C-alpha positions as CSV (number, residue, x, y, z in Angstrom):
1,M,-10.7,-37.1,2.7
2,T,-11.0,-33.6,1.2
3,D,-8.1,-31.2,1.7
4,T,-9.2,-27.6,2.2
5,L,-6.9,-24.6,2.4
6,S,-7.5,-20.9,2.8
7,V,-5.2,-17.9,2.5
8,S,-6.3,-14.4,3.5
9,R,-4.8,-11.0,2.8
10,D,-5.7,-7.5,3.8
11,I,-5.9,-5.3,0.7
12,A,-6.2,-1.5,0.5
13,A,-9.0,-1.5,-2.1
14,P,-12.7,-1.9,-2.0
15,A,-14.2,-5.4,-1.9
16,E,-16.1,-4.6,-5.2
17,A,-12.8,-3.9,-7.0
18,L,-11.3,-7.2,-5.8
19,W,-14.5,-9.2,-6.7
20,T,-14.4,-7.7,-10.2
21,L,-10.8,-8.8,-10.8
22,A,-11.2,-12.3,-9.3
23,S,-14.4,-13.1,-11.1
24,D,-12.9,-12.0,-14.5
25,L,-11.7,-15.6,-15.3
26,P,-10.2,-14.8,-18.7
27,R,-7.8,-12.5,-16.9
28,M,-7.0,-15.0,-14.1
29,G,-3.7,-15.8,-15.9
30,E,-2.5,-12.3,-14.8
31,W,-2.9,-13.2,-11.2
32,S,-2.3,-16.9,-10.9
33,N,1.0,-18.8,-11.2
34,E,-0.8,-21.9,-12.6
35,N,-3.9,-20.7,-14.5
36,A,-3.2,-19.1,-17.9
37,G,-6.7,-17.8,-18.5
38,G,-9.2,-19.3,-20.8
39,K,-12.6,-18.4,-22.2
40,W,-16.3,-18.5,-21.3
41,V,-18.2,-21.3,-23.1
42,G,-21.7,-22.5,-23.7
43,G,-23.1,-19.0,-24.3
44,A,-21.7,-17.6,-21.0
45,D,-20.0,-14.2,-21.1
46,G,-19.3,-13.5,-17.5
47,P,-19.6,-14.6,-13.9
48,A,-23.0,-16.0,-13.0
49,P,-24.2,-19.2,-11.3
50,G,-24.1,-22.0,-13.8
51,A,-21.8,-20.1,-16.3
52,K,-19.1,-22.3,-17.7
53,F,-15.5,-21.5,-18.5
54,R,-12.7,-23.5,-20.2
55,G,-9.6,-22.8,-18.2
56,R,-6.0,-23.2,-19.4
57,N,-3.3,-24.2,-16.9
58,R,0.4,-24.6,-17.0
59,N,3.3,-25.7,-14.8
60,G,6.7,-25.6,-16.5
61,I,6.4,-27.8,-19.5
62,H,3.0,-29.3,-18.4
63,R,-0.2,-27.9,-19.9
64,W,-3.8,-29.0,-19.3
65,S,-7.3,-27.6,-19.5
66,T,-10.3,-27.9,-17.1
67,L,-14.0,-27.1,-17.1
68,V,-15.1,-24.5,-14.6
69,T,-18.7,-24.1,-13.4
70,V,-19.5,-20.9,-11.4
71,T,-21.5,-21.9,-8.3
72,D,-21.8,-18.5,-6.6
73,A,-21.4,-14.9,-7.8
74,V,-22.3,-12.2,-5.3
75,P,-20.6,-8.9,-6.3
76,G,-18.3,-7.5,-3.7
77,E,-18.8,-10.6,-1.5
78,R,-18.2,-14.0,-2.9
79,F,-17.1,-15.7,-6.1
80,A,-16.9,-19.5,-6.2
81,F,-16.6,-22.3,-8.8
82,D,-16.1,-26.0,-9.3
83,V,-13.4,-27.4,-11.5
84,S,-13.6,-30.7,-13.4
85,Y,-11.6,-32.6,-16.0
86,L,-13.5,-35.0,-18.3
87,G,-16.3,-35.1,-15.8
88,I,-14.0,-35.9,-12.9
89,P,-14.3,-33.5,-10.0
90,I,-11.0,-31.8,-9.3
91,S,-11.5,-28.9,-6.9
92,E,-13.7,-26.2,-5.5
93,W,-12.5,-22.6,-5.3
94,A,-13.9,-19.6,-3.6
95,Y,-13.0,-15.9,-3.2
96,E,-14.6,-14.1,-0.3
97,F,-14.3,-10.4,0.4
98,E,-15.0,-8.6,3.7
99,S,-15.0,-4.9,3.8
100,T,-12.7,-3.2,6.4
101,D,-11.9,0.4,7.3
102,G,-8.8,0.3,5.0
103,G,-10.3,-1.7,2.1
104,C,-11.1,-5.4,2.5
105,T,-9.8,-8.8,3.6
106,A,-9.7,-11.2,0.7
107,T,-9.8,-14.9,1.4
108,E,-9.1,-17.6,-1.3
109,T,-10.2,-21.1,-0.4
110,W,-9.4,-24.4,-2.3
111,A,-10.9,-27.8,-1.7
112,D,-9.3,-30.8,-3.3
113,R,-12.1,-33.0,-4.7
114,R,-10.0,-35.4,-6.8
115,P,-10.8,-39.1,-6.2
116,G,-7.8,-41.0,-4.8
117,W,-7.3,-43.1,-7.9
118,F,-6.9,-39.8,-10.0
119,K,-4.2,-38.2,-7.9
120,P,-1.3,-40.1,-9.4
121,I,-2.6,-39.3,-12.9
122,A,-2.9,-35.6,-12.0
123,R,0.6,-35.6,-10.6
124,L,2.0,-36.9,-13.9
125,A,-0.2,-34.6,-16.0
126,T,0.6,-31.4,-14.0
127,G,4.1,-32.1,-12.7
128,V,2.9,-31.1,-9.2
129,A,4.1,-33.6,-6.5
130,D,2.6,-31.9,-3.5
131,R,-0.6,-30.4,-4.6
132,A,-1.6,-28.9,-1.2
133,E,1.7,-27.0,-0.8
134,H,1.8,-25.9,-4.5
135,T,-1.7,-24.6,-4.2
136,R,-1.0,-22.8,-0.9
137,A,1.9,-21.0,-2.4
138,G,-0.1,-20.2,-5.6
139,M,-3.0,-18.8,-3.5
140,A,-0.6,-16.4,-1.7
141,H,0.8,-15.4,-5.1
142,T,-2.6,-14.8,-6.6
143,L,-3.8,-12.7,-3.7
144,D,-0.6,-10.6,-3.9
145,R,-1.1,-10.0,-7.6
146,L,-4.8,-9.2,-7.1
147,A,-3.8,-6.7,-4.4
148,A,-1.2,-5.1,-6.6
149,A,-3.7,-4.7,-9.4
150,A,-6.6,-3.4,-7.2
151,E,-4.4,-1.1,-5.1
152,G,-2.9,0.4,-8.2
153,T,-6.4,1.3,-9.6
154,A,-8.3,2.0,-6.3
155,G,-9.2,5.6,-5.9
């Protein structure tokens, strides 16, 4: 069974501004409580379908890295990617932006793709006992930080 969660937030900034921030994966550590940024790999230098990114993550004393593959990159509308670890599917993430009169509604969605046998290993490696609740709280944190950054620069 795949767990899927979504968190939405109204943000007083244009959808394009939010998309630009969310799709700048090296800066994701500025918004996320778990991701610490990373770097584009394999010749990629920005968000485009097929582009790969090596993400760094942390939770307390726990540190790990993952491979991210961008699956969708529509400026101002949607940014999505798959996450894997040593070829094992971990998750799917998506950011969707819908323009509103006051800016946009941003929705972050996460789908857990870890095989059942891998979940106890991931719990030990990451220090996260309840992945769904940890992720839900992290998504709210990320959207709040993205909103603060976008609203501070929106003109």
